[in-house]
N, C-alpha and C positions, 0 to 999 in steps of 0.2 A: 445085844446085837439082834436078837430075834425080833424085839419090839421095833427096832429101827427099820428092819426089813419089812415088817408088817405095815409101818407108816409109808415106806417107800412104795410098796405094792399097792396100797390103798390110793395114794396120790396118782400113781401111774395108771391104774385101771380107771379111776374116776375121770381122767382126762382122755386116755386113749379110746375108751369104750364109747365115747360120745359121738354122735353123728357130726357134730360141728368140727371135731378134731379130724375125723376121717375126711370130711369135705375139705377142710383147710389144708390137710396134708396132700391131697390129690389134686387140688384145684390148680396149683402151679404147673405140674407136668401136663395136665389136661389142657390148660390154656396154651402152653407152649406147643403142644402137639397140634391143637386146632389152628394156631397161627401158622404153623409150618405147612399144614394141609390146606386150610381154607384161605389163609392170608393172601397167597399169590392170586387166588381167584377174586377175592374181594377187592384187593388193591391193584388189580391188573389194569394198567393203563396202556397196554401194548396196542390197543385198537386206535389210539390217538394218532391222528394224521396231521402232519405239518402241511398246511396249505395256505395260499393267499397270493395276493398280487403286490409286488414291490415296485414302487416308483423310484427311479434313480436319476439324480442330477450329477453328471460326471464332466466337469470342466477339463479333465485331463484327456478324455477321449480314448483312453486305453484300459481303464479299470472295468468299464461296463462290458466290453467283449470278454475279458477274463472272467467276470462274474457269470456271464452267460455260459461260458465253458464249464465253470464250476458246477452249474445247476443243470447241465445236460444229463439226461437219464443215465447214460453210460458212466459218467463221472460219479454221479450219486451212487449208482450200483456198485462201482468199484470201492468207494469209501465205505459203503455199508458192508461189503464183503470183508474189508480189512477190520472194521469194527467188530463184526461178527466173529472173525478169526481170533481177535484179542480176547473177546468175551468168552468164547468157547474153549480157548487154549489150543486151538488147532493151528497147524502150519498152513501157510498160504498154498503150498504145493498140494496139500490134501484137498483144500477147497477148490483148487483149479481142476481137480479130477472129478468133482461131483457134477451130477447132471444139473443143468440150469433150472429145471423145474423144481427139483428137490432142494437146491440151494435157495431158490426164491421163496419156497414155502418155509424153510427153516429160518430164513432171515425175517420173514413176515411174522413168524411166531415169536422170535426173539426180540426184534427191533420195531415191529409194527409196520404198517403200510408205508410204501415209498412216498416221499414228499411230492406234493403237487404245487409247483411254484411257477408264476408267470412274472416276467420283468416288463416294466413299462419305462421307456426312456423319455425323460423330459429334457427340454432344451438346456444347454449348459448355462445359459444366462437366465433361467427361470427364476421367478420370485419365490423364494423359499416360504415366506409367510403365506402367500397365496396357495402354494402347493400343499401346505399343511391341511387346508380344508378338504383336500382330496381324501384324506384318511377317514373322514366321517361321512363320506358319500355312501348312500345305500346302493347296492348292486345285486343283480340276480345271479351273477357268476361268482367267481372267487372273491372273497372279502378283501378290501383294501387293508393290508396288514402293516406296511412299513414304508417310510420315505427315507431313502439313503442319499445323503448329500456328501459327495466325495470332495475333499479339500483339493484346491488347485495345485498345491505342492505336495500331494500325497505320493507321487511317483518320483518327481525331481524336486530338489530343494529350490526355494524361491531365490536364494543367493548361494554362490559357491561356498561350501562348508556349512551351510545352514541346516536346520533340522527339517526332517520330512514330516508332512502332515498325515492326517488319518481320514476320518469321516465323521459326520454327525448323523445320528439315527433318531428318527421320530416314529412312534408306533401308535397304532390304534388302541383305544381303551380296551383293557382286559386281555391283551395279548399274552399268551401262555409263556412261561419261562423256557419251555422247550423250543418254542419258535424263536425266542430271543437268542438262545444258545446257537441255534441253526444259523441265524443271520450273522452273528458275531464270527462264527467259524468260517463261513463262506466268504464274507466280505474281506475278512483278514487275508484269507488265502488268495483272493482275487487281487488285492493290492500288492501282496508279496510277489505274485506271479508277474504283475505289471512291472514292478521294480526290477525283478530279475531279467525280464525280457528287455527292458530299457538299457540294461548293462550288458546285454548279449551273453548272459550266463545260462547255465544249464540247471534248471530247478531240480531235476532228478538227481544230478550229481551232487548238488548242494545238500539235498535231503539225505543222500547216502553218507555224506561226510558227517552230518550232524546226528545221524541215527546211531545210538548206542543202546542196544537192547539190554534190559535188566536181566542179569544172570542170577540163577538160584545160588544161594550161599550155603556153605557147609559149616555146621557147628562142630568144632573140634574140642573134645573134652578128654580128661585123663582116661575115661572109660571107653573112648572110641569116637567115631565120627557119625554124624547123622545130618540129613538134609534139614536146613532151617525152614520151618513153616512160618510164613509171613503172618504176623498178628498173633500167633499161638503164644509167644513169649510174653505178650502183653495181656492176653485174655486169661491165661492160666493163673497168675497171681490174683487177679480180680475175682476169679471163680472160687479160689480157695478161701480168700478173705470173706467173700459173700457167704460161703458155707459156714465159716467160723462165726461170723456175726449173726447169721440167722439162728444157729443153734443156741448161742448164748442168750440172745434176746428172747427167743421163743420160750426157752425154759425159764429164764429169769422172770419174764412177764407172767408166766403161768403160776410160779411160786408167789409172786407179789399179789396177784389177784385172788388166789385161793386163800392165802393167809388173811387178807383183808376181809374176805367173805366169812371165813370161820370166826374171825374176831368179832365182826359186827353182829353175827347171829349167835354169839356165845357158844358155838360148837367147840371152840378151842378150850373152854373150861372143862368140857366133857373129856376131850382128848388128854388134857393135862392130869386128869384123875387116873389115867392108865399109863401114861409115859411121862418122862421128865422133859423139861423144855429142850435140853440138848439132844435127847433122843428124837423129839419131834422135829427139831431143826435138821438133824442129820438125815432123818427119813425123808423129809421134804427135798433136801438137796439130792439124795440118791434117786428119788422118784423123778425129779425134774431132769436129772442127767440122763436117765433111761429114755425119757420122752424125746429129749433133744437128739440123743444118739440114733433113735429110730428115724427121726426126720432127716438127719444128715446122711444116714445109711441109705435111705431111699433115694435122695437126690444125687448122692455120690454114685450109686449104682446106675441111675439113669445116665449120668455123665459118662461113666465108663462104657456103657453100652453104645452111647452116641460116638465116642472116640473109636470104639472097635468097629462100628459100622462104616466109618470113614477111613479105616486102616491107619489110625493115628494113635492107637493105644500104646505103641512102642515109644512114643515121644514122652510119655508120662513116667517119671521116676517113681517106682513103687514105694520108695522110702517116704515120699511126700504124704502118702495116705497115713503112714504111722505117725509122722510129725503132726499132721492135721489132728489126729486123735489126741496126741499128747498136749498140744497147745490148746485144743478145745477144752480139755479137762482143766487145765490151768486157768484159762480165761473164764470158764464157767464158774469155778469155785471162787474166783476173785469177784467178778461182777455179780454172779448169781447170789452169792451169800450176802453181799451188800444190798441187793434188791430185796432179798428175803427179810433183812433187818428193817428196811424201809416199810415193808408190808406189815411187820409186827408193831412198828412205832406209830402208825396212823390208824384212823378209823374208817376212811373211805378213799376212793380213788382220787377225788379232788385234792385231798390233803397230801396224797402221795406224789402229786405232780411236782411240787416245789422241791421235795427231797430227792426225787428221781432225776431231776434235770441235770445235776452235775454228773451223774453216772452216764446219762445219755450223751452229754458233751464229750466225755472221755471216750465213749464207744465210737463217736463220730470222727474223732481225730484221725484214725487210720485212713478214713476215706479222703481226708484232706491231704495226707502225706502219700497216698498210694501212687500217684503218677511220678512223684520225685523219687520215691524209694524204688519203684519198679524200673525206672530208667537208669538209675545209678545206684545199684545195691551196695556199693562200697563207699558211698559218700559219708560225710560226718553225720548228716541228718539220718541216713538209713541206719548206721551203726548205733546212734543214740536212741532212736525209736525202738530198735530191736532189743535193747537192754534196759529200757525204762519202764518199770511197772506203772500201771497195769496194761499199757498198750504194747509191751514187748512181745506178747503172743502174736498180735497182728503183724507187727513190724518184722519179726523173724520169719514168720510164715511167708510174708511177701518176698523176702530175700531168698528163701529156700525155693520158691516157685519161679523165681526170675531166671534169666539166662546166665547169671553169674552167682551161684549159691555161695554162701559164706563157708569158711572152714568148720570142721566138725566141733572144734573146741569152742567156737563162738556160739554154736547152736546149743551145746550142752551148758554153757555158761548162762545163756538166756533161760534155759529150762530150770537151772538151779535158782536163778533170780526169781523166776516165776513161782517156784515152789515156796520160796521164802515169802513172797507176796501172798500166796494162798494161806499160809499159816497166819500171817498178820491180818488178812481180811476176814478169815473165819473167826479169829479170836475177837476182833472188834464186833463182828456181826453177832456172835454168840452173846456177848454182853448186852448189846442193844435188844436182841431178840428176847432174852430172859426177862428183862425189865419191862419192855414195851408191850409184851404179849397180853398182859392183863391190865394195862393202863388205858383208861378211857378219858374222854373229855378233850381239852385243848391239845392239838398236835404239837409235838416238840419241835424246837428249832435246832440249828446245828450246835448252839452253845449247850442246850439241854442234852443233846446226844453225847457230847463230849463229857458232860458230868456223869451220864449213865455209864460210859465206858470206864471212867475213873473210879466210880463208886462200886461197880459190880465186881 
C-alpha cells in the first residue's frame, strides 16, 4: 500500500506542481471573471442610436397618422419607460415617482439614446419600384432607412369576411437588426391602432384584457416550499454534469498522456523494477483522482461563492455535493481506468486516438440526452440512462439536480450498478495494463485487446 501511495503522490506532484497545470486550473475562473467585468464594456452597444428617415406609402390614409403618433417623442419615452421597468424589475409606480432627469439618464444608460426618426409621406398611388431608388439616395441629414408600403386592405378587408392585409418593407443596405425590430414593432402597433380605431374600440381596454403578467411560481417539495428561480432548474443539472465530465476527462487524459510518455521513454521499465504493474496502475489512478478532485473542488467552491453572493445558496440541496463526489468516483474509475489501459497499450498519442474514440463517444452521450433527461426526469429514457453503465453516473446526477429528483432507492441502485461496473472496468483495464505496458511495436486492435483480457 505504501508503494501505491508513493506512485500516487509522484503522479500528483508531477502534475500539480507544473506551471501549466496551475495556469490551466485558474484560466477558466479568470476568463469568466474578466468576461463578467470587462465583457459589458467591450461588447457595450448601448451607445447605438436608431435613426433614419422612413418613407411611407399608405393607401388606407389612417395607418400613417397612427405611425406618427407611435413615433412621437412622448410615446417613445413611455414605451422606453415600460421596457426599462421590465428590465429593471421595478413597478411602474416607482418609475413614475422618479425625477425626469434621473429617469432619462438611467434609461439612456440601460437602453441607449432615444431614437431619432422622421417620416416622409409618399402619395398613396406612388410607384413602389420608383420609390425604392429613394433608399439609395445620398443625403446630408438622416439616412434613408426604410420604405414602408401599407396594404390597401390592412385596416379593412377587401371583401366582407376576407383577410386583413399587412405591409411590405424595403430597407437600405446594411440596416441593423435593431432598426428592423424597431420598425416591425412600431408599424405593427400603428396598424393595430388603426384597426381598433376603425371599429370604435378602446385600445387601452383591449390591452388590459389581454395583459396577463407572469407570476412567480412556488416549488412545493416534501421538505417545504421555495420560490422557483427561472432557469435555475435547467442550469443546475448542466453545471453538475459539466463538473463531472471535466473531472473525469481531465484526470483520464492526464493518466493516458503520462503513461504513454513513460512507456515511450522506457521510464516505465525503471518503475516496474520497484513496483508491480498493479501497484503502478493503482497509484496512477489514485494520483489522477486527487488531481481531478482538486479541480472539481476549486470550481465547485467558486460556484458556491457565486450562489451565495446572489443569495441563491439556499436553492442548492447539500446532498447534491455528496452525490457529485460519489458519482464522480464511480465514473472516474470506470472511464479513467479504461483510458489508463489505452495508454498502456499504445506507443504514442496518434495510436491512442483510435482506441480512445469509443470512450469519447460514450462520454458525449450524456450531452445528447441532457435536455430530454432534464426536462422529464421520470421518462423511460431518463430512467434507462440513469441505470445503464457507464453513463448511469451522468444520467442519475442529471435527475438528482433536476426539479424532480428520483426516489432514494433508485439513486442507490444506480450507485450499486456503478460499483459493479467499476469492478468490471478495473478488472479489464488491469489485464490490458499488465500486458501492454511492456509491449512495443504495432498497436493492438480491439480483437487483440480481447485476447489480452482472456489470456491474462
